[in-house]
N, C-alpha and C positions, 0 to 999 in steps of 0.2 A: 298490297293488291286491292285494298279497301280504297285507296285512291284509284286505282283503276278502275272499280265500280261505279265512282263519282265522275271520271273523268268523259267516259264513255257515255252517259247519257247527255252530260254535260255539253263536249263538243258534236257530240250527232245534233243538239241542240239546235247551236250555233251553224253547222251545217246546213240544218234543214232550212232554216231562215235565211241562206244566202245565196242556197240553188232553186233556180224554179222550172229543173227537169224535173216531171214526177217521175219517171221512170228511174233515174240515179234515185231520187229519194227514196222510191219501193227498196233498191239497192241497199241504202244505209239502211234503210229499218231492219232489214231481214240481218244485216249483218250484225250492226249496235244487238241486235234481241237475243241473236247465237252468241257473239261476244261475252254479253254480259250473264247468260245462263251457264258457260264454261268456267268464268269467274267464281262465281255462286258454286259451283261444283267443285272446282280448287281448294274453294276457301274453306266449302264443308269440310273436305279431306282434312284442312287445315287443324279444326277445331277436333273432327272425332281422334285423330291422332294424338294432338296437345295434352301429354300428361295430365292435366288439369282442366283439360276441354276447355283453353279461354285462349285467345287470338288477341293480341296486340300488336297494333300498326302505328309509328308516329309520335307515339305519347298521348296520342289523342281517339285514336280510333279503338273500340273492343268488341270483341265479339265473345259468344258463350251458348251452349246449346239450346236457350232460348231465344236467344237473337237470330241465329242463324236457321232456326225452325221458319220464321217470320219472313225474314229477307228470303228463303228459298221460292216460300212463297210466291213473294213478289217477284222475283226474276222469273219463277215458270209460269205464272198468269202473265206476266209481262211477257216475255215469249211467245206465249198461246195468242193473246188476242195481238201482237205486233205481228206477227204471222197473218191472221186474219183481217188484220186491216187492210193487208195488200189490195183483196178482190172487193172487199164492203168500200173502201174507197171509189176504185174502179166502176163498181154499181152505182154509186150516188152521183159521179161525175157523170155517167153514161144517162141514168136518168132524168137530169138536170135540177138533183136534189142540191148539188154543191156547186160551185164555180171551179175550174183547176184549179185557181191559184190558191184554194182553202185547204189542197194536198199537205202544204208543206207548212200550215199553219196548225193543222192538224197534227202530224209529228212531230213539231216543234216543241207544242204544247204536253204531247204527249209523253216525250223524253222530259221534260220539267218536271213533272208530274212522276216519275220515277224515278228522277232523281233526288228528290225531294222524302219520298220513302224511304230510300236506299241510304238517305243520309239519317234521319231520323233512327233506324236500325244498327248502325253502325258506331255510334257515338256511346260515351258512358257518362256524357255529362246532361243531366235531366234538364239544364235553362237549353241548352243546344239541341237538345229532345224537343224541347215543348216550342223553338223556333222553326225546325225543321217540320212538326204536326201542322203550324198553323202556316206555313209557306206551302205545304199539300192543298189547303184549302183556297190558298188565291191559285196556284197552278190549275188544279181539277175546275174552279168554277167559272173558267173560259171555257173547259171543255162541256160541263153542263149546256151553258149555253151557246153550244155552237152554232143549234141552224139556225140560230139568233129570228126565231120567230118569238110570240107575245107569252105562249106558255113555256118555250126553253128559257127563256131571260126571266121572267119569272120564281122559276125554281131556281134559276142563278141565284140570283138576289136572294133570296129565301135562305139558299145555302150557306152562303156568306156571311150573311147577318145571324141566321143563329147558330153555325160552328164558330163562327168570331167571339158571339158573345160566351160560349160554352169555352173556348181555349183561353178565354180573359178568366173566370171563375179558375179554369184550371192553373193558370200564371198565378194567381192566389194561394191556391195550395201548395204550388212548388215554392212560392216567397218563404210561406209557414214552415213548409218542410227545410229549407235553408235555416230559418229561425232556429228548428228546433237542435239544429246540428253545430251551430257556434261555439260551443264549448266542447264538442266530443271530438271534432275534425279539424285536423290542418287547414290554412290556407287552401285554396286551390282544389280542394276535396270534399266539399261542405254540400256539391251535388252531383257526384259520381257514383253512380247505383251501387257500385260492387263497395266502395267505403260505405258508403248507407247502411247498405244489410251487412257490412262486418261490424258497424259501431252501431247499430238499431238499438241493442239492448242499453243504451245508455244515453240515447235522443229523448227530450224531453216529452214523455208522454203525451200529454193535454194536447200538445201543439200538435204533436203528430196526428192524433185524433181528427183537430179539426182539420189538419190539410189535406189528410185522405178523405174528409166528405166532400173538400172541394175540387180534387183531382181526380175523383169520381163522376161528379155532375159535368165537369169539364171534358175529361176524356171521353165520358158516356154519352155526351152528347153526338161527339164526332165517331165513336162505336154503333151509335142507333141505338142505345137503350130508351127504353119507354122511362118517363114520359118525355123525354128529350130528342124522340126520333122526327118531329115532323116535318124536319128538312129531305130524311131519306126516301120518302115513296114519289116526291115530287122531280128529285135529283135522279133518282136511277133510271125513273121511265121518260125521261125527258132526253139525256144526255144518247151521246152515238153507242147504240149498242154494244161494242169493243170497250167503250169508255165505264160502260154501265157493270159491263164484267170486272174491271179495275177496281172501282167502285166496294163492288159489292163484296169481291175476294179478295181483295188486298187492303184497303182503305180502312176497312174496317176493323182487319186485326192490326194495324199497326195504333191505332189508339188503344184497344184491347191490351195490345202488348204494354203501354204506360201504366194502365191499370192493374195489370198482371206484376212488372216490378214494383211498383206502389205495395202492392198488399203484401208481398213477400216483406218488405222492409217493416209494414207498421205492424203486421203479426209477428215478426222477431220482437219488436220492441213492445207487444202487449203481453207475449210469450202464450199467445192464443189466437184463434182465427174466430171470437164471437162477436167479434166489435165490425169487423171487415163481411164477418160470414152473413149478419143477419142484412146487413147495406146490400151486399150482391145477390141473395139466394132473393131478398124482395123485388130487386131493378131486376132480376132474370124469368121471375115470376111474372112481373107486369109486362116485361117485354114480350114472352107467351103468350098472353093471354091478351095484350092488346093484337097481336099478331094474328091471333085466331079468330078475332072479333072481326079486322077489318078484310081478311082474307074471304071471308064468308060473302061478302057484299061487292068484290070488286069486279068490274065488266072490262079493266084492261089488263092484259097479263103480264107487262111488263111493269104494271104497278104491285100485280098480286107478288111477284118474283122478289118485289122489292121489300114487301110487308113480311116476307118468309125469311128475308135476311133479318129483319128483327126479331124473329122467332131464334132462329139460330146463335144470333148473337147472347141474344139470352140467356141459351141453355149453356154456352160460355161462361157466362156472369155465373151460373147455378153452380157449373161446377168447379170454379177457381174459388165459390164463397164456401163449400163445402170443403175445401183445402184439407183432403189427405191422399195419400200414394194414389188410390186409385182414382179421384175423380179429378185431380191434376192432369194424371195421364191421357182421363177420358175426354176431359175438357182441349188439350190440345189436338190428338186424333181427332175431334170434331171438330177443331176450327180448320184443318188441313182438310177434312173430308167436303167442311161445306164451301171452303174456297173455290174447289176444283169442279165440284156439281153446279154451284151456281154458276160459276162462271160458263160451264158447260152450257146450262141452261138460257144465259143471256146471250153469246154466240147463238147458239139455236134462235132465239127471240129475233137476233139481228137479221138470221136470214129469211125467220118468217116474216119479217115486217119488208123488207125488200120483196118478197115475192107476191105478199097481200096489199101491201100499200096503208095498213090499217094495225091499228094496236087494238081494236073492239074485239072482243072474244066473239061474240054473236054473226060476226061479220066473216069470219072465219070458221071454213069446212075441208074437211078432206084430206089434212095435213098427212096422214099416211099416203096417199095415193099422191096427191102433189108432191111434196118432196119426199120421194123412196130413201134417202138417207135421212135428213135431220129431222124429218119428222117421224119415225119411230126411235130415234133418238130421243128428244124433246119430249115424248111419249114415255119411254123410258125413264127419262131422267124427273119428270114429274112424281114418278114411282120412288125414283132415289133419294129426292131431296125431302120427301113424305115421310121418310125413315121403312121402307120396306123393305124386308130382307129378298134379295142378297146383296143389297149395294152396301158400301161401306160408311152410309150415312147410318144405316141401322146397327150398324154394329158399336159408334160412335152413341149412339143415341142412348141404347141398349146399355151401356158401361155407366153413361152418366145416370142413370136408373139404377141401376146397380150399386153405384158408388151412392146414390142418397139413401137406399135402404140400407147399405154396409153403416153407414154413418147415423143411421135411425130417424134421419129422417123421413120417416115412414109415408104422413099425411103427402109432406109436398112432392114424393116421389110418385104416387098414386094420383092426386092432381097434375101432375105433368104428362104423365100417362095417358089422362083422360083429355086432357088439352092438345095433346101429338095426336090424337087418333082423331077427335074434331079439325084439328088443322086438314089432316090426311083429307077426310073426307067434303071441306070446305074447297079444296086442291080439286078433289075429284069431279064434283058436283060443278066447278066453274069452269075450268080447262081441259075436263075429257069429250065434252061436244067439240071442240075444235077438231077432235081428232078424225070422227067417221063424216060420212057421205061425200058430197063433194060432187064434181060434173060427169057427164058418162063422156065418152068418147065422140060420139056424136055434138055433144053441147060443144065439144072443144074444138070441132074440126070447124064448126060455126060461128066460132067465136066468143062463144058467150060464157067457158067456163078457162079457169088460169091454167096455163101450160102445162104438162108437169116437166119435173127435172130439176137439180139442183143448178144454183146459180154462183155457188161462191165453191169452187174447186179445193184450193187452199184452205179454205174456214171449212170447208165439212172433214177434210182430214185432221185438221183442230179439234174438232167436234169430236168426232171418230176416237182420237188418242185419249183425250180425257174420258171420254167415255168408257173404254178400255179399262183405264186406272182405277176408274171408282169401282167396277165391277170386280176387277181382281183385289182391292184395296178391304172390299169385305170379306176375303179369306186368306190375302197373304199381306206381309208387311215385311218390306227390304231389313233386314238385321241393323243397317245402318241407322232408319228412322227411327225403328225400337229404340237403339242406345243414344239418339238425339231427344227423344222423348222422355225418357228416362232417367237423362240427364237433367234435362231444363226441369222435369218434376224435381230432382234431387235439389237442383239449386236450389227453387223456390220454397223448399222445406227445410232447406240449411244442412242439407245431410254429406 
């Protein structure tokens, strides 16, 4: 089944490059996205019902609760953005933003990007995981610069250079981790996640410590943690909006997954989380603080959403750094909530951009009236991503703060709460003016106001679906989701 998960996007990408008919490409896209989601659901069931909550295939692939959580996020957001992309691309072509021939290139790169992330999350060898994460950079760089203008190309080059340097640093950390395991593990197992975790107590501690520092910097660059975050605002703001949703809701988690795996190994080697905890809590707080400062000064709503992603990756890093049962559960919960909410907001931003043809906040008025569905959802989504009840992000942010207090990090918990309040104020002051106002019916008849109505019917349905999920997630979680998060938590803790 894991092999099928890789074959579907791989074969789809090949078909897109061969087929020149956009209607057929749309059908292939919807079919592939749906099949991936179904395969992911089947694989999730296999992991849940396995006695040890593990699934192996072909002696090469490996899944457990931690991997399946992140993989399910990839597949679900991939499905949502795939459906959204159909009308999005048609609108871009109709308005002359993209030529018809670029549609198949978009889909081909889109599914290559999904292929690399699926590969990263389904292998047990850390070396192959590194190769896949590096491949995500190459696949998505062309999507970041897809519009082929000055700003998009600059963002793409910045993304490639910074992330490639970061991944190179991560490679050095992986090499050091391999050196620490030479005497402890047999040939062929020295970079396998489960084997490293099982034998962590006999790894060479000084080398393991040094390796974690490099891995945190390397994968932290790809995860958007400050101060290695500088590629992220440009890339997220210049990429097509469905790709922005993938970058923020999926790619950052894939890099964070590598950090979480390594943290579990290092903490088991160290016999505690003091070393990794200090580094992760520091990086997490710095990320939230950086986001708070820059959110207050943004005039571009897509860049603001990008800085918000830095904030939420910082919160996840904080939760992992505390490394208690409550904090790990809260961190996983927050990873899921952020992915769903931020993807919804970036997709909404794509509709807004196509409607108003600008990313400047001051040039947009009357969202509630002009986009009768997307406008209210975007408005409520801003409350959701800022951590306002009753949305799911509030529940997970509150859980992280409570975990900090429970672990006696009282000052850090207080600082985090203040920073989150400041970020909410920054989002409100910057983006809420977009919501009100707008032209009158008389102005619209004279052609002075933007016409009322949605322009992406399928995309609107996807946005509503995501909105309903984050509303329900603040009150209720399915038993299967809770079981997976508890399994991932216990896996990291070695229980």
